[in-house]
TORKOL-4160 file (C-alpha; in steps of 0.2 Angstrom, whole numbers, padded with zeros to 4 digits, m for minus):
456
<pt num="1" X="0038" Y="m0039" Z="m0153"/>
<pt num="2" X="0056" Y="m0038" Z="m0143"/>
<pt num="3" X="0054" Y="m0050" Z="m0128"/>
<pt num="4" X="0073" Y="m0047" Z="m0121"/>
<pt num="5" X="0075" Y="m0047" Z="m0101"/>
<pt num="6" X="0078" Y="m0028" Z="m0102"/>
<pt num="7" X="0064" Y="m0024" Z="m0112"/>
<pt num="8" X="0051" Y="m0034" Z="m0102"/>
<pt num="9" X="0058" Y="m0028" Z="m0085"/>
<pt num="10" X="0058" Y="m0009" Z="m0092"/>
<pt num="11" X="0039" Y="m0011" Z="m0098"/>
<pt num="12" X="0034" Y="m0017" Z="m0081"/>
<pt num="13" X="0044" Y="m0007" Z="m0070"/>
<pt num="14" X="0043" Y="0011" Z="m0077"/>
<pt num="15" X="0025" Y="0013" Z="m0073"/>
<pt num="16" X="0029" Y="0006" Z="m0055"/>
<pt num="17" X="0042" Y="0018" Z="m0052"/>
<pt num="18" X="0032" Y="0033" Z="m0057"/>
<pt num="19" X="0019" Y="0026" Z="m0046"/>
<pt num="20" X="0029" Y="0024" Z="m0032"/>
<pt num="21" X="0038" Y="0041" Z="m0034"/>
<pt num="22" X="0021" Y="0048" Z="m0034"/>
<pt num="23" X="0017" Y="0040" Z="m0018"/>
<pt num="24" X="0032" Y="0044" Z="m0009"/>
<pt num="25" X="0030" Y="0063" Z="m0016"/>
<pt num="26" X="0015" Y="0063" Z="m0003"/>
<pt num="27" X="0028" Y="0061" Z="0012"/>
<pt num="28" X="0039" Y="0074" Z="0003"/>
<pt num="29" X="0024" Y="0086" Z="0002"/>
<pt num="30" X="0019" Y="0083" Z="0020"/>
<pt num="31" X="0037" Y="0088" Z="0025"/>
<pt num="32" X="0038" Y="0104" Z="0016"/>
<pt num="33" X="0020" Y="0110" Z="0020"/>
<pt num="34" X="0020" Y="0105" Z="0039"/>
<pt num="35" X="0038" Y="0110" Z="0039"/>
<pt num="36" X="0033" Y="0128" Z="0035"/>
<pt num="37" X="0020" Y="0127" Z="0050"/>
<pt num="38" X="0031" Y="0124" Z="0065"/>
<pt num="39" X="0043" Y="0114" Z="0073"/>
<pt num="40" X="0032" Y="0105" Z="0085"/>
<pt num="41" X="0020" Y="0099" Z="0070"/>
<pt num="42" X="0035" Y="0094" Z="0060"/>
<pt num="43" X="0042" Y="0083" Z="0075"/>
<pt num="44" X="0024" Y="0077" Z="0077"/>
<pt num="45" X="0024" Y="0072" Z="0058"/>
<pt num="46" X="0042" Y="0064" Z="0059"/>
<pt num="47" X="0036" Y="0051" Z="0075"/>
<pt num="48" X="0019" Y="0049" Z="0068"/>
<pt num="49" X="0023" Y="0045" Z="0050"/>
<pt num="50" X="0038" Y="0033" Z="0057"/>
<pt num="51" X="0024" Y="0023" Z="0067"/>
<pt num="52" X="0011" Y="0023" Z="0052"/>
<pt num="53" X="0024" Y="0019" Z="0038"/>
<pt num="54" X="0031" Y="0005" Z="0050"/>
<pt num="55" X="0015" Y="m0003" Z="0052"/>
<pt num="56" X="0007" Y="0001" Z="0035"/>
<pt num="57" X="0022" Y="m0007" Z="0026"/>
<pt num="58" X="0022" Y="m0022" Z="0036"/>
<pt num="59" X="0004" Y="m0026" Z="0033"/>
<pt num="60" X="0007" Y="m0021" Z="0014"/>
<pt num="61" X="0020" Y="m0033" Z="0013"/>
<pt num="62" X="0009" Y="m0046" Z="0019"/>
<pt num="63" X="m0004" Y="m0041" Z="0005"/>
<pt num="64" X="0011" Y="m0041" Z="m0008"/>
<pt num="65" X="0010" Y="m0061" Z="m0007"/>
<pt num="66" X="m0004" Y="m0058" Z="m0020"/>
<pt num="67" X="0010" Y="m0053" Z="m0033"/>
<pt num="68" X="0019" Y="m0070" Z="m0034"/>
<pt num="69" X="0004" Y="m0079" Z="m0030"/>
<pt num="70" X="m0005" Y="m0072" Z="m0046"/>
<pt num="71" X="0010" Y="m0072" Z="m0056"/>
<pt num="72" X="0014" Y="m0090" Z="m0053"/>
<pt num="73" X="m0005" Y="m0095" Z="m0058"/>
<pt num="74" X="m0004" Y="m0084" Z="m0073"/>
<pt num="75" X="0013" Y="m0093" Z="m0077"/>
<pt num="76" X="0004" Y="m0109" Z="m0077"/>
<pt num="77" X="m0011" Y="m0104" Z="m0087"/>
<pt num="78" X="m0023" Y="m0106" Z="m0072"/>
<pt num="79" X="m0035" Y="m0091" Z="m0075"/>
<pt num="80" X="m0047" Y="m0098" Z="m0062"/>
<pt num="81" X="m0034" Y="m0100" Z="m0048"/>
<pt num="82" X="m0028" Y="m0081" Z="m0052"/>
<pt num="83" X="m0046" Y="m0075" Z="m0051"/>
<pt num="84" X="m0049" Y="m0085" Z="m0035"/>
<pt num="85" X="m0034" Y="m0076" Z="m0027"/>
<pt num="86" X="m0041" Y="m0059" Z="m0032"/>
<pt num="87" X="m0057" Y="m0062" Z="m0024"/>
<pt num="88" X="m0049" Y="m0068" Z="m0008"/>
<pt num="89" X="m0038" Y="m0052" Z="m0007"/>
<pt num="90" X="m0055" Y="m0043" Z="0000"/>
<pt num="91" X="m0054" Y="m0055" Z="0015"/>
<pt num="92" X="m0034" Y="m0054" Z="0017"/>
<pt num="93" X="m0036" Y="m0034" Z="0018"/>
<pt num="94" X="m0051" Y="m0035" Z="0031"/>
<pt num="95" X="m0040" Y="m0047" Z="0042"/>
<pt num="96" X="m0025" Y="m0035" Z="0042"/>
<pt num="97" X="m0034" Y="m0018" Z="0044"/>
<pt num="98" X="m0043" Y="m0024" Z="0059"/>
<pt num="99" X="m0027" Y="m0028" Z="0067"/>
<pt num="100" X="m0018" Y="m0012" Z="0061"/>
<pt num="101" X="m0033" Y="m0001" Z="0067"/>
<pt num="102" X="m0031" Y="m0008" Z="0084"/>
<pt num="103" X="m0012" Y="m0003" Z="0086"/>
<pt num="104" X="m0016" Y="0015" Z="0078"/>
<pt num="105" X="m0031" Y="0018" Z="0090"/>
<pt num="106" X="m0019" Y="0014" Z="0105"/>
<pt num="107" X="m0002" Y="0020" Z="0100"/>
<pt num="108" X="0003" Y="0026" Z="0118"/>
<pt num="109" X="0017" Y="0012" Z="0120"/>
<pt num="110" X="0026" Y="0017" Z="0104"/>
<pt num="111" X="0024" Y="0036" Z="0107"/>
<pt num="112" X="0032" Y="0034" Z="0123"/>
<pt num="113" X="0049" Y="0028" Z="0116"/>
<pt num="114" X="0051" Y="0045" Z="0108"/>
<pt num="115" X="0050" Y="0054" Z="0126"/>
<pt num="116" X="0040" Y="0069" Z="0117"/>
<pt num="117" X="0034" Y="0085" Z="0125"/>
<pt num="118" X="0016" Y="0084" Z="0129"/>
<pt num="119" X="0011" Y="0096" Z="0115"/>
<pt num="120" X="0020" Y="0086" Z="0102"/>
<pt num="121" X="0014" Y="0069" Z="0109"/>
<pt num="122" X="m0006" Y="0076" Z="0108"/>
<pt num="123" X="m0002" Y="0082" Z="0091"/>
<pt num="124" X="0005" Y="0064" Z="0086"/>
<pt num="125" X="m0010" Y="0054" Z="0093"/>
<pt num="126" X="m0021" Y="0066" Z="0084"/>
<pt num="127" X="m0011" Y="0062" Z="0067"/>
<pt num="128" X="m0012" Y="0043" Z="0071"/>
<pt num="129" X="m0030" Y="0042" Z="0075"/>
<pt num="130" X="m0035" Y="0051" Z="0058"/>
<pt num="131" X="m0023" Y="0040" Z="0048"/>
<pt num="132" X="m0032" Y="0025" Z="0056"/>
<pt num="133" X="m0047" Y="0028" Z="0045"/>
<pt num="134" X="m0036" Y="0027" Z="0030"/>
<pt num="135" X="m0028" Y="0010" Z="0034"/>
<pt num="136" X="m0042" Y="m0001" Z="0026"/>
<pt num="137" X="m0041" Y="0009" Z="0009"/>
<pt num="138" X="m0022" Y="0010" Z="0010"/>
<pt num="139" X="m0022" Y="m0009" Z="0011"/>
<pt num="140" X="m0035" Y="m0011" Z="m0002"/>
<pt num="141" X="m0026" Y="0000" Z="m0014"/>
<pt num="142" X="m0011" Y="m0011" Z="m0011"/>
<pt num="143" X="m0020" Y="m0026" Z="m0014"/>
<pt num="144" X="m0024" Y="m0019" Z="m0032"/>
<pt num="145" X="m0006" Y="m0014" Z="m0033"/>
<pt num="146" X="0000" Y="m0033" Z="m0030"/>
<pt num="147" X="m0013" Y="m0040" Z="m0042"/>
<pt num="148" X="m0008" Y="m0028" Z="m0056"/>
<pt num="149" X="0010" Y="m0032" Z="m0053"/>
<pt num="150" X="0007" Y="m0051" Z="m0054"/>
<pt num="151" X="m0005" Y="m0049" Z="m0070"/>
<pt num="152" X="0009" Y="m0038" Z="m0077"/>
<pt num="153" X="m0003" Y="m0023" Z="m0080"/>
<pt num="154" X="0005" Y="m0008" Z="m0070"/>
<pt num="155" X="0001" Y="0007" Z="m0081"/>
<pt num="156" X="m0015" Y="0010" Z="m0071"/>
<pt num="157" X="m0005" Y="0010" Z="m0055"/>
<pt num="158" X="0004" Y="0026" Z="m0063"/>
<pt num="159" X="m0011" Y="0037" Z="m0067"/>
<pt num="160" X="m0020" Y="0032" Z="m0050"/>
<pt num="161" X="m0005" Y="0036" Z="m0039"/>
<pt num="162" X="m0001" Y="0053" Z="m0049"/>
<pt num="163" X="m0019" Y="0058" Z="m0046"/>
<pt num="164" X="m0018" Y="0053" Z="m0028"/>
<pt num="165" X="m0002" Y="0065" Z="m0026"/>
<pt num="166" X="m0009" Y="0078" Z="m0036"/>
<pt num="167" X="m0024" Y="0079" Z="m0025"/>
<pt num="168" X="m0013" Y="0079" Z="m0010"/>
<pt num="169" X="m0002" Y="0093" Z="m0016"/>
<pt num="170" X="m0018" Y="0103" Z="m0018"/>
<pt num="171" X="m0027" Y="0097" Z="m0003"/>
<pt num="172" X="m0014" Y="0097" Z="0011"/>
<pt num="173" X="m0008" Y="0115" Z="0011"/>
<pt num="174" X="m0026" Y="0120" Z="0013"/>
<pt num="175" X="m0030" Y="0109" Z="0028"/>
<pt num="176" X="m0012" Y="0111" Z="0036"/>
<pt num="177" X="m0010" Y="0130" Z="0035"/>
<pt num="178" X="m0021" Y="0144" Z="0040"/>
<pt num="179" X="m0017" Y="0161" Z="0032"/>
<pt num="180" X="m0026" Y="0178" Z="0038"/>
<pt num="181" X="m0027" Y="0192" Z="0025"/>
<pt num="182" X="m0037" Y="0206" Z="0033"/>
<pt num="183" X="m0054" Y="0199" Z="0038"/>
<pt num="184" X="m0051" Y="0184" Z="0027"/>
<pt num="185" X="m0044" Y="0167" Z="0033"/>
<pt num="186" X="m0038" Y="0154" Z="0020"/>
<pt num="187" X="m0035" Y="0137" Z="0025"/>
<pt num="188" X="m0041" Y="0127" Z="0040"/>
<pt num="189" X="m0025" Y="0126" Z="0051"/>
<pt num="190" X="m0025" Y="0108" Z="0058"/>
<pt num="191" X="m0005" Y="0107" Z="0056"/>
<pt num="192" X="0001" Y="0088" Z="0055"/>
<pt num="193" X="m0017" Y="0082" Z="0057"/>
<pt num="194" X="m0022" Y="0090" Z="0041"/>
<pt num="195" X="m0009" Y="0081" Z="0031"/>
<pt num="196" X="m0017" Y="0065" Z="0038"/>
<pt num="197" X="m0035" Y="0070" Z="0033"/>
<pt num="198" X="m0030" Y="0075" Z="0016"/>
<pt num="199" X="m0020" Y="0056" Z="0016"/>
<pt num="200" X="m0037" Y="0048" Z="0022"/>
<pt num="201" X="m0048" Y="0056" Z="0010"/>
<pt num="202" X="m0037" Y="0052" Z="m0005"/>
<pt num="203" X="m0034" Y="0034" Z="0001"/>
<pt num="204" X="m0052" Y="0030" Z="0001"/>
<pt num="205" X="m0054" Y="0039" Z="m0017"/>
<pt num="206" X="m0040" Y="0029" Z="m0025"/>
<pt num="207" X="m0044" Y="0013" Z="m0017"/>
<pt num="208" X="m0062" Y="0014" Z="m0026"/>
<pt num="209" X="m0055" Y="0019" Z="m0042"/>
<pt num="210" X="m0044" Y="0003" Z="m0041"/>
<pt num="211" X="m0060" Y="m0007" Z="m0038"/>
<pt num="212" X="m0067" Y="0000" Z="m0053"/>
<pt num="213" X="m0053" Y="m0004" Z="m0063"/>
<pt num="214" X="m0053" Y="m0022" Z="m0057"/>
<pt num="215" X="m0072" Y="m0023" Z="m0062"/>
<pt num="216" X="m0072" Y="m0015" Z="m0079"/>
<pt num="217" X="m0054" Y="m0020" Z="m0086"/>
<pt num="218" X="m0056" Y="m0033" Z="m0098"/>
<pt num="219" X="m0038" Y="m0041" Z="m0091"/>
<pt num="220" X="m0046" Y="m0043" Z="m0074"/>
<pt num="221" X="m0063" Y="m0048" Z="m0081"/>
<pt num="222" X="m0057" Y="m0063" Z="m0090"/>
<pt num="223" X="m0049" Y="m0069" Z="m0074"/>
<pt num="224" X="m0064" Y="m0065" Z="m0063"/>
<pt num="225" X="m0076" Y="m0074" Z="m0075"/>
<pt num="226" X="m0067" Y="m0090" Z="m0071"/>
<pt num="227" X="m0069" Y="m0089" Z="m0052"/>
<pt num="228" X="m0084" Y="m0084" Z="m0042"/>
<pt num="229" X="m0085" Y="m0073" Z="m0027"/>
<pt num="230" X="m0085" Y="m0082" Z="m0009"/>
<pt num="231" X="m0082" Y="m0081" Z="0008"/>
<pt num="232" X="m0065" Y="m0083" Z="0016"/>
<pt num="233" X="m0056" Y="m0098" Z="0008"/>
<pt num="234" X="m0045" Y="m0102" Z="0023"/>
<pt num="235" X="m0034" Y="m0113" Z="0012"/>
<pt num="236" X="m0029" Y="m0099" Z="0001"/>
<pt num="237" X="m0028" Y="m0087" Z="0015"/>
<pt num="238" X="m0016" Y="m0098" Z="0024"/>
<pt num="239" X="m0005" Y="m0100" Z="0009"/>
<pt num="240" X="m0005" Y="m0081" Z="0007"/>
<pt num="241" X="0000" Y="m0078" Z="0024"/>
<pt num="242" X="0012" Y="m0092" Z="0024"/>
<pt num="243" X="0021" Y="m0083" Z="0010"/>
<pt num="244" X="0016" Y="m0065" Z="0015"/>
<pt num="245" X="0019" Y="m0064" Z="0034"/>
<pt num="246" X="0038" Y="m0067" Z="0032"/>
<pt num="247" X="0037" Y="m0053" Z="0017"/>
<pt num="248" X="0028" Y="m0041" Z="0028"/>
<pt num="249" X="0040" Y="m0044" Z="0043"/>
<pt num="250" X="0055" Y="m0042" Z="0031"/>
<pt num="251" X="0047" Y="m0026" Z="0026"/>
<pt num="252" X="0044" Y="m0021" Z="0045"/>
<pt num="253" X="0062" Y="m0025" Z="0050"/>
<pt num="254" X="0069" Y="m0016" Z="0036"/>
<pt num="255" X="0059" Y="0000" Z="0037"/>
<pt num="256" X="0060" Y="0000" Z="0055"/>
<pt num="257" X="0079" Y="0002" Z="0055"/>
<pt num="258" X="0075" Y="0019" Z="0048"/>
<pt num="259" X="0059" Y="0024" Z="0056"/>
<pt num="260" X="0061" Y="0018" Z="0074"/>
<pt num="261" X="0077" Y="0027" Z="0074"/>
<pt num="262" X="0067" Y="0043" Z="0072"/>
<pt num="263" X="0059" Y="0039" Z="0088"/>
<pt num="264" X="0075" Y="0038" Z="0097"/>
<pt num="265" X="0082" Y="0052" Z="0088"/>
<pt num="266" X="0067" Y="0063" Z="0094"/>
<pt num="267" X="0076" Y="0064" Z="0110"/>
<pt num="268" X="0091" Y="0073" Z="0103"/>
<pt num="269" X="0079" Y="0088" Z="0100"/>
<pt num="270" X="0068" Y="0094" Z="0087"/>
<pt num="271" X="0081" Y="0101" Z="0076"/>
<pt num="272" X="0091" Y="0085" Z="0074"/>
<pt num="273" X="0076" Y="0076" Z="0071"/>
<pt num="274" X="0069" Y="0087" Z="0058"/>
<pt num="275" X="0085" Y="0085" Z="0049"/>
<pt num="276" X="0085" Y="0067" Z="0050"/>
<pt num="277" X="0067" Y="0068" Z="0044"/>
<pt num="278" X="0072" Y="0076" Z="0027"/>
<pt num="279" X="0087" Y="0063" Z="0024"/>
<pt num="280" X="0074" Y="0049" Z="0028"/>
<pt num="281" X="0063" Y="0057" Z="0015"/>
<pt num="282" X="0078" Y="0057" Z="0003"/>
<pt num="283" X="0082" Y="0039" Z="0007"/>
<pt num="284" X="0064" Y="0033" Z="0005"/>
<pt num="285" X="0063" Y="0043" Z="m0012"/>
<pt num="286" X="0079" Y="0036" Z="m0021"/>
<pt num="287" X="0074" Y="0019" Z="m0014"/>
<pt num="288" X="0059" Y="0019" Z="m0026"/>
<pt num="289" X="0071" Y="0015" Z="m0040"/>
<pt num="290" X="0077" Y="m0002" Z="m0035"/>
<pt num="291" X="0059" Y="m0006" Z="m0027"/>
<pt num="292" X="0051" Y="m0003" Z="m0043"/>
<pt num="293" X="0064" Y="m0014" Z="m0052"/>
<pt num="294" X="0062" Y="m0027" Z="m0038"/>
<pt num="295" X="0042" Y="m0027" Z="m0040"/>
<pt num="296" X="0044" Y="m0030" Z="m0058"/>
<pt num="297" X="0057" Y="m0044" Z="m0055"/>
<pt num="298" X="0046" Y="m0053" Z="m0043"/>
<pt num="299" X="0032" Y="m0053" Z="m0055"/>
<pt num="300" X="0043" Y="m0059" Z="m0070"/>
<pt num="301" X="0054" Y="m0072" Z="m0061"/>
<pt num="302" X="0037" Y="m0077" Z="m0054"/>
<pt num="303" X="0029" Y="m0080" Z="m0070"/>
<pt num="304" X="0044" Y="m0089" Z="m0077"/>
<pt num="305" X="0047" Y="m0100" Z="m0062"/>
<pt num="306" X="0027" Y="m0104" Z="m0062"/>
<pt num="307" X="0029" Y="m0110" Z="m0080"/>
<pt num="308" X="0045" Y="m0119" Z="m0076"/>
<pt num="309" X="0056" Y="m0109" Z="m0087"/>
<pt num="310" X="0071" Y="m0107" Z="m0075"/>
<pt num="311" X="0084" Y="m0100" Z="m0087"/>
<pt num="312" X="0072" Y="m0086" Z="m0091"/>
<pt num="313" X="0069" Y="m0083" Z="m0073"/>
<pt num="314" X="0087" Y="m0081" Z="m0071"/>
<pt num="315" X="0090" Y="m0070" Z="m0085"/>
<pt num="316" X="0077" Y="m0058" Z="m0077"/>
<pt num="317" X="0085" Y="m0057" Z="m0062"/>
<pt num="318" X="0103" Y="m0053" Z="m0070"/>
<pt num="319" X="0095" Y="m0039" Z="m0080"/>
<pt num="320" X="0086" Y="m0032" Z="m0064"/>
<pt num="321" X="0103" Y="m0032" Z="m0055"/>
<pt num="322" X="0111" Y="m0022" Z="m0070"/>
<pt num="323" X="0098" Y="m0009" Z="m0071"/>
<pt num="324" X="0095" Y="m0007" Z="m0052"/>
<pt num="325" X="0113" Y="m0004" Z="m0048"/>
<pt num="326" X="0118" Y="0007" Z="m0062"/>
<pt num="327" X="0103" Y="0018" Z="m0059"/>
<pt num="328" X="0107" Y="0018" Z="m0039"/>
<pt num="329" X="0125" Y="0022" Z="m0043"/>
<pt num="330" X="0119" Y="0038" Z="m0053"/>
<pt num="331" X="0106" Y="0042" Z="m0039"/>
<pt num="332" X="0121" Y="0042" Z="m0026"/>
<pt num="333" X="0131" Y="0054" Z="m0036"/>
<pt num="334" X="0116" Y="0066" Z="m0037"/>
<pt num="335" X="0112" Y="0066" Z="m0019"/>
<pt num="336" X="0130" Y="0070" Z="m0014"/>
<pt num="337" X="0132" Y="0084" Z="m0027"/>
<pt num="338" X="0115" Y="0092" Z="m0023"/>
<pt num="339" X="0115" Y="0089" Z="m0004"/>
<pt num="340" X="0115" Y="0107" Z="0001"/>
<pt num="341" X="0101" Y="0111" Z="m0012"/>
<pt num="342" X="0090" Y="0097" Z="m0005"/>
<pt num="343" X="0092" Y="0102" Z="0013"/>
<pt num="344" X="0087" Y="0120" Z="0009"/>
<pt num="345" X="0072" Y="0112" Z="0000"/>
<pt num="346" X="0067" Y="0102" Z="0016"/>
<pt num="347" X="0068" Y="0116" Z="0028"/>
<pt num="348" X="0072" Y="0135" Z="0030"/>
<pt num="349" X="0081" Y="0133" Z="0047"/>
<pt num="350" X="0099" Y="0134" Z="0044"/>
<pt num="351" X="0102" Y="0122" Z="0060"/>
<pt num="352" X="0090" Y="0109" Z="0053"/>
<pt num="353" X="0100" Y="0111" Z="0036"/>
<pt num="354" X="0116" Y="0108" Z="0044"/>
<pt num="355" X="0110" Y="0091" Z="0051"/>
<pt num="356" X="0103" Y="0085" Z="0035"/>
<pt num="357" X="0119" Y="0090" Z="0025"/>
<pt num="358" X="0129" Y="0080" Z="0038"/>
<pt num="359" X="0119" Y="0064" Z="0035"/>
<pt num="360" X="0116" Y="0064" Z="0017"/>
<pt num="361" X="0133" Y="0056" Z="0014"/>
<pt num="362" X="0128" Y="0040" Z="0023"/>
<pt num="363" X="0112" Y="0038" Z="0010"/>
<pt num="364" X="0123" Y="0040" Z="m0004"/>
<pt num="365" X="0136" Y="0027" Z="0001"/>
<pt num="366" X="0124" Y="0012" Z="0003"/>
<pt num="367" X="0114" Y="0015" Z="m0013"/>
<pt num="368" X="0123" Y="0001" Z="m0023"/>
<pt num="369" X="0121" Y="m0011" Z="m0009"/>
<pt num="370" X="0103" Y="m0007" Z="m0007"/>
<pt num="371" X="0099" Y="m0010" Z="m0024"/>
<pt num="372" X="0108" Y="m0027" Z="m0024"/>
<pt num="373" X="0099" Y="m0033" Z="m0008"/>
<pt num="374" X="0082" Y="m0026" Z="m0014"/>
<pt num="375" X="0082" Y="m0035" Z="m0031"/>
<pt num="376" X="0088" Y="m0051" Z="m0023"/>
<pt num="377" X="0074" Y="m0050" Z="m0010"/>
<pt num="378" X="0061" Y="m0048" Z="m0024"/>
<pt num="379" X="0068" Y="m0061" Z="m0034"/>
<pt num="380" X="0068" Y="m0073" Z="m0020"/>
<pt num="381" X="0049" Y="m0068" Z="m0018"/>
<pt num="382" X="0046" Y="m0073" Z="m0035"/>
<pt num="383" X="0053" Y="m0091" Z="m0031"/>
<pt num="384" X="0040" Y="m0090" Z="m0016"/>
<pt num="385" X="0057" Y="m0090" Z="m0004"/>
<pt num="386" X="0053" Y="m0078" Z="0010"/>
<pt num="387" X="0056" Y="m0085" Z="0027"/>
<pt num="388" X="0076" Y="m0086" Z="0025"/>
<pt num="389" X="0075" Y="m0068" Z="0018"/>
<pt num="390" X="0067" Y="m0063" Z="0035"/>
<pt num="391" X="0082" Y="m0070" Z="0045"/>
<pt num="392" X="0095" Y="m0061" Z="0034"/>
<pt num="393" X="0084" Y="m0045" Z="0037"/>
<pt num="394" X="0082" Y="m0047" Z="0056"/>
<pt num="395" X="0101" Y="m0049" Z="0058"/>
<pt num="396" X="0106" Y="m0035" Z="0047"/>
<pt num="397" X="0093" Y="m0021" Z="0050"/>
<pt num="398" X="0088" Y="m0025" Z="0068"/>
<pt num="399" X="0104" Y="m0033" Z="0076"/>
<pt num="400" X="0117" Y="m0022" Z="0067"/>
<pt num="401" X="0106" Y="m0007" Z="0060"/>
<pt num="402" X="0094" Y="m0004" Z="0076"/>
<pt num="403" X="0103" Y="m0011" Z="0090"/>
<pt num="404" X="0120" Y="m0007" Z="0084"/>
<pt num="405" X="0114" Y="0012" Z="0079"/>
<pt num="406" X="0107" Y="0014" Z="0096"/>
<pt num="407" X="0124" Y="0009" Z="0104"/>
<pt num="408" X="0133" Y="0021" Z="0092"/>
<pt num="409" X="0121" Y="0036" Z="0094"/>
<pt num="410" X="0120" Y="0036" Z="0113"/>
<pt num="411" X="0136" Y="0026" Z="0121"/>
<pt num="412" X="0147" Y="0026" Z="0105"/>
<pt num="413" X="0161" Y="0012" Z="0107"/>
<pt num="414" X="0172" Y="0017" Z="0122"/>
<pt num="415" X="0184" Y="0001" Z="0119"/>
<pt num="416" X="0188" Y="0010" Z="0102"/>
<pt num="417" X="0189" Y="0027" Z="0109"/>
<pt num="418" X="0172" Y="0031" Z="0098"/>
<pt num="419" X="0161" Y="0045" Z="0107"/>
<pt num="420" X="0142" Y="0044" Z="0106"/>
<pt num="421" X="0139" Y="0049" Z="0087"/>
<pt num="422" X="0121" Y="0056" Z="0089"/>
<pt num="423" X="0110" Y="0053" Z="0073"/>
<pt num="424" X="0126" Y="0049" Z="0063"/>
<pt num="425" X="0128" Y="0033" Z="0074"/>
<pt num="426" X="0112" Y="0027" Z="0067"/>
<pt num="427" X="0115" Y="0030" Z="0049"/>
<pt num="428" X="0133" Y="0022" Z="0050"/>
<pt num="429" X="0124" Y="0007" Z="0057"/>
<pt num="430" X="0111" Y="0006" Z="0043"/>
<pt num="431" X="0126" Y="0008" Z="0031"/>
<pt num="432" X="0134" Y="m0008" Z="0038"/>
<pt num="433" X="0117" Y="m0016" Z="0039"/>
<pt num="434" X="0114" Y="m0013" Z="0020"/>
<pt num="435" X="0130" Y="m0020" Z="0016"/>
<pt num="436" X="0127" Y="m0037" Z="0026"/>
<pt num="437" X="0109" Y="m0039" Z="0020"/>
<pt num="438" X="0116" Y="m0037" Z="0002"/>
<pt num="439" X="0129" Y="m0051" Z="0004"/>
<pt num="440" X="0117" Y="m0063" Z="0012"/>
<pt num="441" X="0102" Y="m0060" Z="0000"/>
<pt num="442" X="0112" Y="m0062" Z="m0016"/>
<pt num="443" X="0122" Y="m0077" Z="m0009"/>
<pt num="444" X="0104" Y="m0085" Z="m0004"/>
<pt num="445" X="0097" Y="m0081" Z="m0022"/>
<pt num="446" X="0112" Y="m0090" Z="m0031"/>
<pt num="447" X="0110" Y="m0104" Z="m0020"/>
<pt num="448" X="0092" Y="m0106" Z="m0024"/>
<pt num="449" X="0094" Y="m0104" Z="m0042"/>
<pt num="450" X="0107" Y="m0118" Z="m0041"/>
<pt num="451" X="0095" Y="m0130" Z="m0033"/>
<pt num="452" X="0082" Y="m0127" Z="m0046"/>
<pt num="453" X="0095" Y="m0132" Z="m0060"/>
<pt num="454" X="0101" Y="m0147" Z="m0050"/>
<pt num="455" X="0094" Y="m0163" Z="m0058"/>
<pt num="456" X="0081" Y="m0172" Z="m0047"/>
């Protein structure tokens, strides 16, 4: 069997890529379906999804500590320790879900930042209230996702995510829209809340399917038979949180550079916000490629590092950089060439399309840097290095991206005669933040690898 780094990376990454594209496809479905409803519902979706995604991804980042944790134990050949971590995933998810639901049930302090109209605010609150019921299931599925990545069995993720997205494509239009033909009414007409309800139902279904795979698949059965169900093991949970909390905060910092800007951009009006939402969806969709490569990199580097095969770990990281950067470069060209078509698909409103077309160039410009910083961050997670990357992400995405974007958007740079740039100010700052993150994380990865090669 060919065991070259490229082949091993590809076998693990391509099912993850399809799974993640399917998952992000749910957001695209929401934008298209709700966007055909009315502008108030689309604005509520933009703000509500920004809040939910920021929280859910941060908590999912903590859960992702299971991936390098399980991968290290697999690399060491310690099946019992890997099985123990799988059992502890339940308690980790429960702890995080309680915290997350408290935030979603009381979101007023976050919604206030957007200065929404009363109608849009009410729609946003309803949207988040429904998604609160889906969060435990979503985190449970992310735990299964991390465990599958750590074990190296990613194909079930592809099929489960494809099923979830297909179900959403069928269910969401029925729940969101209401069409009257004569005396016959088709659809429920819940607007943005209908999209949230569809997500909640499917989240529990796919989480249940993940539990079935864990219980029935021989791969996991062989791990679990060497461990046993137990209550919370605080030593294991503390170790997972030690690795996972910086990972979760890094996710939160990075994603809020994109999602919190939607809350501020809401002040510029529904048309600008809707255009931004289209471009944010495109950005999230193309990010799935380096993210899939990064997920595979974390698993393979973790397995190699756990077995003290450092040369193999370095080879995996190098291969990942090549694949991610070449692929992201191609995606950047496609984004630029088809920007008008993509904007038209996002909204029938010509003013919204004009905003989206003006912002797509920023997404295309940072693709190579985003690929580099993503692969570097995940490779470092494979080495269990998570705290220093958090510092780099904080500096890049909050100081440069979010704070710098706010200044450029609403105040400009008077000393350089730069007028307020509106939404483009945020995206300009994100471009600079991504470049800085790439430089910092790649440099840190090189340093960590050199330390592991040093004698003694």
